[in-house]
SEFI-323377 format. One line per field, with one value per residue (C-alpha): x, y, z; residue in one letter; residue number from 1. Coordinates in nm, 4 decimals, decimal comma, padded with zeros to 6 digits, always signed. Example, Ala and Ser with C-alpha at 12.3 -4.5 7.8 and 13.67 -1.06 7.14 Angstrom:
2
px <- c(+01,2300  +01,3670) .
py <- c(-00,4500  -00,1060) .
pz <- c(+00,7800  +00,7140) .
aa <- c(A  S) .
i <- c(1  2) .
//
This chain:
264
px <- c(+09,0876  +09,1982  +08,9805  +09,1055  +09,0281  +08,6316  +08,5136  +08,2046  +07,9199  +07,7473  +07,7450  +07,3955  +07,2723  +07,5279  +07,7957  +08,0197  +07,9523  +08,1877  +08,0657  +08,2260  +08,1410  +08,2032  +08,5589  +08,6239  +08,6831  +08,5969  +08,5199  +08,5429  +08,2080  +08,2327  +07,9341  +07,9553  +07,6567  +07,6381  +07,2847  +07,0730  +06,9427  +06,6140  +06,6893  +06,6751  +06,9330  +06,8054  +06,9375  +06,9648  +07,3030  +07,2408  +07,5177  +07,7868  +07,8326  +07,8956  +08,1151  +07,9586  +08,1396  +08,0658  +08,3460  +08,1327  +07,8536  +07,5881  +07,3397  +07,1521  +07,1021  +06,9493  +07,1048  +06,9928  +06,6736  +06,8766  +06,8756  +07,2492  +07,1423  +07,2721  +07,6785  +07,9171  +08,1174  +08,3380  +08,2779  +08,5447  +08,7495  +09,0661  +08,9264  +08,9913  +08,8631  +08,5533  +08,2081  +08,1822  +07,8427  +07,9587  +07,6729  +07,6684  +07,5183  +07,1518  +07,0657  +06,8800  +06,9771  +06,9325  +07,0217  +06,8661  +07,0983  +07,0685  +07,3063  +07,4562  +07,6392  +07,8737  +07,8506  +08,1044  +07,8949  +08,2229  +08,0945  +08,2547  +08,1288  +08,0102  +07,9534  +07,9890  +07,8515  +07,8934  +07,6473  +07,6134  +07,8111  +07,8865  +08,3006  +08,3436  +08,6416  +08,9484  +08,8567  +09,1938  +09,4696  +09,6167  +09,8854  +10,1985  +10,3993  +10,7429  +10,9611  +11,0881  +10,8659  +10,7168  +10,5225  +10,1312  +09,8899  +09,6506  +09,3260  +09,2386  +08,8530  +08,8081  +09,2115  +09,2934  +09,3434  +08,9956  +08,8196  +08,4698  +08,4176  +08,4162  +08,6382  +08,6698  +08,9568  +08,8716  +09,1595  +09,1527  +09,4868  +09,5617  +09,9114  +10,0700  +10,1021  +10,4336  +10,4763  +10,4070  +10,2048  +10,1543  +10,5375  +10,7757  +10,5570  +10,3833  +10,1306  +09,8852  +09,8114  +09,9777  +09,7490  +10,0810  +10,0255  +10,2502  +10,4327  +10,1700  +09,7531  +09,5885  +09,3400  +09,1527  +09,1386  +08,9332  +09,0913  +08,8068  +09,0782  +08,9781  +09,1935  +09,2641  +09,1786  +08,9675  +09,0827  +09,4362  +09,5368  +09,7825  +09,9282  +09,8611  +10,0401  +09,9271  +10,1665  +10,3636  +10,6867  +10,6722  +10,4941  +10,2121  +09,9976  +10,1685  +09,9176  +09,9967  +09,6728  +09,5992  +09,4084  +09,1431  +08,9013  +08,6153  +08,8296  +08,8111  +09,0853  +09,0345  +09,3992  +09,3001  +09,6703  +10,0408  +10,1874  +10,0170  +10,1691  +10,0509  +10,1660  +10,0503  +10,1541  +10,2922  +10,0498  +09,7469  +09,6618  +09,5449  +09,2828  +09,2004  +08,9776  +09,0777  +08,8269  +08,9900  +08,8902  +08,9935  +08,9760  +09,1697  +09,1354  +09,5280  +09,6689  +10,0013  +10,2108  +10,5617  +10,7584  +10,9509  +11,3135  +11,4659  +11,2591  +11,3163  +11,6158  +11,3907  +11,3202  +11,6376) .
py <- c(+12,2467  +11,9093  +11,6672  +11,4367  +11,6616  +11,6774  +11,9250  +11,8464  +11,9933  +12,1530  +12,0186  +11,7347  +11,4711  +11,3718  +11,5859  +11,4011  +11,1194  +10,9547  +10,6740  +10,4138  +10,6652  +11,0179  +10,8911  +10,7452  +10,4442  +10,0786  +09,9485  +10,2019  +10,3847  +10,6424  +10,8092  +11,0323  +11,1460  +11,3947  +11,2941  +11,4946  +11,2706  +11,0390  +11,0510  +10,7963  +10,6435  +10,3906  +10,1768  +09,8675  +09,7395  +09,6164  +09,4378  +09,5921  +09,4945  +09,8182  +09,8723  +10,1253  +10,2803  +10,5395  +10,8302  +10,9604  +10,9308  +10,6291  +10,4973  +10,2036  +09,9760  +09,7105  +09,5229  +09,1891  +09,0978  +09,1389  +09,3966  +09,4931  +09,7138  +10,0786  +10,1146  +10,3719  +10,5033  +10,7578  +11,1376  +11,1976  +11,0338  +11,0363  +10,9045  +10,5069  +10,2413  +10,2580  +10,0539  +09,9149  +09,7129  +09,4866  +09,4200  +09,1974  +09,2308  +09,2134  +09,3503  +09,5941  +09,8337  +10,0937  +10,3478  +10,5596  +10,8059  +10,8383  +11,1325  +11,3542  +11,0854  +11,0976  +10,7849  +10,6406  +10,4155  +10,2461  +10,0136  +09,7566  +09,4749  +09,2330  +08,8697  +08,5080  +08,3680  +08,6586  +08,7117  +09,0521  +09,1168  +09,4607  +09,4778  +09,6120  +09,8187  +09,5551  +09,3182  +09,4034  +09,4599  +09,8546  +09,8686  +10,1097  +10,1882  +10,3861  +10,5797  +10,9370  +11,1871  +10,8808  +10,7270  +10,6509  +10,4136  +10,1885  +10,0260  +09,7502  +09,7155  +09,4779  +09,3980  +09,1376  +08,8974  +08,8791  +08,6717  +08,8057  +09,0026  +08,9674  +09,2966  +09,5782  +09,6506  +09,9420  +10,1046  +10,3999  +10,5738  +10,8499  +11,0474  +11,2360  +11,6140  +11,7290  +11,3778  +11,1930  +10,9041  +10,6524  +10,6837  +10,5867  +10,6823  +10,3420  +10,2514  +09,9520  +10,0080  +09,7344  +09,3461  +09,1675  +08,9211  +08,8178  +09,1703  +09,4047  +09,4128  +09,6712  +09,8522  +10,1961  +10,4023  +10,7208  +10,9036  +11,0263  +11,3420  +11,5294  +11,7725  +11,8030  +12,0568  +12,1038  +12,4389  +12,2535  +12,1258  +11,8422  +11,7613  +11,4551  +11,3908  +11,1420  +11,0663  +10,8422  +10,7701  +10,9269  +11,1738  +11,1638  +11,2180  +11,4477  +11,6434  +11,8073  +11,8626  +12,0927  +11,8706  +12,0208  +11,8662  +11,7184  +11,6599  +11,3469  +11,2277  +10,9715  +10,7468  +10,6012  +10,4970  +10,6393  +10,7145  +10,9333  +11,0155  +11,2017  +11,4915  +11,6612  +12,0568  +12,0740  +12,0998  +11,9199  +11,5476  +11,3970  +11,1222  +10,9464  +10,6366  +10,4582  +10,2730  +10,0391  +09,7438  +09,5960  +09,2648  +09,0778  +09,1401  +09,1921  +09,4310  +09,3847  +09,7739  +09,8641  +10,0628  +10,4184  +10,2445  +10,6516  +10,6373  +10,2298  +10,3726  +10,4523  +10,1571  +10,0659) .
pz <- c(+08,3464  +08,3184  +08,1457  +08,4611  +08,6841  +08,8181  +09,0714  +09,3230  +09,1774  +09,4589  +09,8539  +09,8237  +09,6362  +09,4120  +09,3659  +09,1248  +08,8892  +08,7008  +08,4343  +08,1934  +07,9433  +08,0905  +08,1647  +07,7905  +07,9170  +07,9933  +08,3782  +08,6544  +08,7834  +09,0772  +09,2614  +09,5417  +09,7423  +10,0463  +10,1792  +10,5085  +10,8069  +10,6265  +10,2899  +10,0812  +09,8182  +09,6459  +09,2926  +09,1229  +08,9964  +08,6548  +08,5404  +08,7509  +09,0387  +09,3401  +09,6918  +09,8805  +10,1127  +10,4193  +10,3506  +10,6499  +10,8871  +10,9276  +10,7431  +10,7371  +10,4597  +10,2814  +09,9728  +09,8034  +10,0164  +10,3712  +10,5914  +10,6782  +10,9800  +11,0383  +10,9233  +10,9456  +11,2864  +11,1608  +11,1273  +10,8909  +10,6721  +10,8441  +11,1868  +11,1050  +10,8348  +10,6698  +10,7090  +10,3167  +10,1898  +09,8395  +09,6188  +09,3282  +09,0036  +08,9225  +09,3309  +09,4428  +09,7372  +09,9572  +10,1769  +10,4644  +10,6000  +11,0170  +11,0411  +10,7464  +10,5389  +10,2918  +10,0665  +09,7613  +09,5324  +09,3198  +09,0330  +08,7814  +08,5362  +08,7324  +08,7256  +08,8747  +09,1868  +09,4644  +09,7683  +09,8905  +10,1879  +10,4937  +10,5288  +10,8700  +11,0282  +11,0335  +10,8188  +10,6436  +10,8331  +10,8116  +10,6605  +10,6443  +10,3436  +10,2632  +10,4549  +10,5574  +10,3694  +10,1699  +10,4392  +10,3757  +10,5540  +10,4001  +10,4568  +10,1804  +10,1395  +09,8675  +09,7815  +09,5454  +09,7772  +09,8881  +09,6044  +09,7120  +09,3597  +09,0115  +08,9487  +09,1964  +09,3488  +09,5900  +09,8652  +10,1093  +10,1664  +10,4039  +10,3197  +10,6080  +10,5846  +10,3617  +10,2127  +09,8626  +09,7717  +09,5012  +09,4668  +09,3288  +09,0265  +08,9207  +08,6556  +08,5207  +08,2411  +08,0446  +08,0127  +08,0385  +08,3446  +08,5484  +08,4322  +08,4707  +08,4824  +08,2629  +08,5322  +08,4784  +08,8523  +08,9884  +09,3066  +09,5221  +09,7700  +10,0892  +10,2737  +10,6344  +10,7040  +10,4198  +10,2654  +10,1797  +09,8527  +09,7118  +09,3872  +09,0833  +08,8147  +08,5923  +08,3122  +08,0105  +07,9555  +07,5795  +07,7547  +07,5400  +07,8667  +08,0477  +08,3185  +08,6373  +08,8637  +09,1609  +09,3777  +09,6255  +09,9267  +09,6683  +09,3821  +09,1529  +08,9735  +08,6709  +08,5887  +08,2340  +08,1387  +08,3148  +08,6190  +08,8944  +09,2392  +09,4993  +09,6751  +10,0148  +10,1473  +10,4530  +10,7097  +10,5150  +10,5449  +10,2111  +10,1801  +09,8836  +09,8095  +09,4981  +09,2750  +09,0130  +08,8098  +08,4703  +08,2119  +08,5487  +08,9148  +08,9695  +09,0893  +08,9830  +08,8484  +08,6965  +08,8704  +08,6794  +08,6229  +08,7157  +09,0579  +09,1531  +09,3557  +09,5500  +09,7106  +09,8106) .
aa <- c(M  S  T  L  L  I  K  P  E  G  N  H  G  R  V  S  H  V  T  P  E  S  A  G  W  T  Y  V  G  F  D  L  H  R  M  K  P  G  E  I  L  A  A  E  T  G  S  R  E  V  C  L  V  W  I  S  G  K  G  K  A  T  A  A  G  K  D  F  G  I  L  G  E  R  M  S  P  F  D  G  A  P  H  A  L  Y  I  P  A  D  S  N  W  S  V  T  A  E  T  D  L  E  L  A  V  C  S  A  P  G  G  G  D  Y  R  A  K  A  I  P  P  G  T  H  P  K  I  S  R  G  K  G  S  N  V  R  H  V  H  N  I  M  P  E  D  D  S  S  A  H  S  L  L  V  V  E  V  I  T  P  S  G  N  T  S  S  Y  P  S  H  K  H  D  Q  D  N  L  P  H  E  S  F  L  E  E  T  Y  Y  H  R  L  N  P  P  Q  G  F  A  F  Q  R  V  Y  T  D  D  R  S  L  D  V  A  M  A  V  E  D  G  D  V  T  L  V  P  K  G  Y  H  P  C  A  T  I  H  G  Y  D  L  Y  Y  L  N  V  M  A  G  P  K  R  V  W  K  F  H  N  A  K  E  H  E  W  L  L  A) .
i <- c(1  2  3  4  5  6  7  8  9  10  11  12  13  14  15  16  17  18  19  20  21  22  23  24  25  26  27  28  29  30  31  32  33  34  35  36  37  38  39  40  41  42  43  44  45  46  47  48  49  50  51  52  53  54  55  56  57  58  59  60  61  62  63  64  65  66  67  68  69  70  71  72  73  74  75  76  77  78  79  80  81  82  83  84  85  86  87  88  89  90  91  92  93  94  95  96  97  98  99  100  101  102  103  104  105  106  107  108  109  110  111  112  113  114  115  116  117  118  119  120  121  122  123  124  125  126  127  128  129  130  131  132  133  134  135  136  137  138  139  140  141  142  143  144  145  146  147  148  149  150  151  152  153  154  155  156  157  158  159  160  161  162  163  164  165  166  167  168  169  170  171  172  173  174  175  176  177  178  179  180  181  182  183  184  185  186  187  188  189  190  191  192  193  194  195  196  197  198  199  200  201  202  203  204  205  206  207  208  209  210  211  212  213  214  215  216  217  218  219  220  221  222  223  224  225  226  227  228  229  230  231  232  233  234  235  236  237  238  239  240  241  242  243  244  245  246  247  248  249  250  251  252  253  254  255  256  257  258  259  260  261  262  263  264) .
//
């Protein structure tokens, strides 16, 4: 199995765990928790900032000494935009599950003077990109034009049955602004119906990295560098949650030249 593909461990508790140390990189962390009603998840951010994303279900949240009440309304990641909660460095937070709850904990190095804030559905407009069989639907959670975080960039994407996404192939592995930014990235994948599968390839121009993965419901993939397109098969919609971070909070990507004709 590829070291870039991380399978969930069980169906309850922390089922996915990515740290900079485990991934062999510097910035991005990602955990996925599945909780039962009444269960409590609590932590301190320390030197990192955190974005909690309600993948499905409802939970009562507190962060940085503030009560945010019950967040979450969708029961599936395919049912509209998410609730999320940003928490700065050096803060405590807790979430108490009100229903079965799937909660993502996205993290990156913190800094600056930022405040905890809820990010309700509709904070950023839904965007549809691409054409033909390359259409996908984007819910930005923490985009680069939202200046309320130090490092984190967080976004959800729905790729309809039989379509490609993160395509034409693009990369963001060079700290070479204004042309390209360096960003590590995780993908948390879900399929609808859940027995489906999709594909993701991570590769560089010189093919020193070239990994193709069959992605199933609940898998996490790592993108340390290179291009990283996805494709889902007929009959199955693909959801993914992207977490990105790097030395600068800018998303500036470089398209693979051989595929740029697809943008015409």
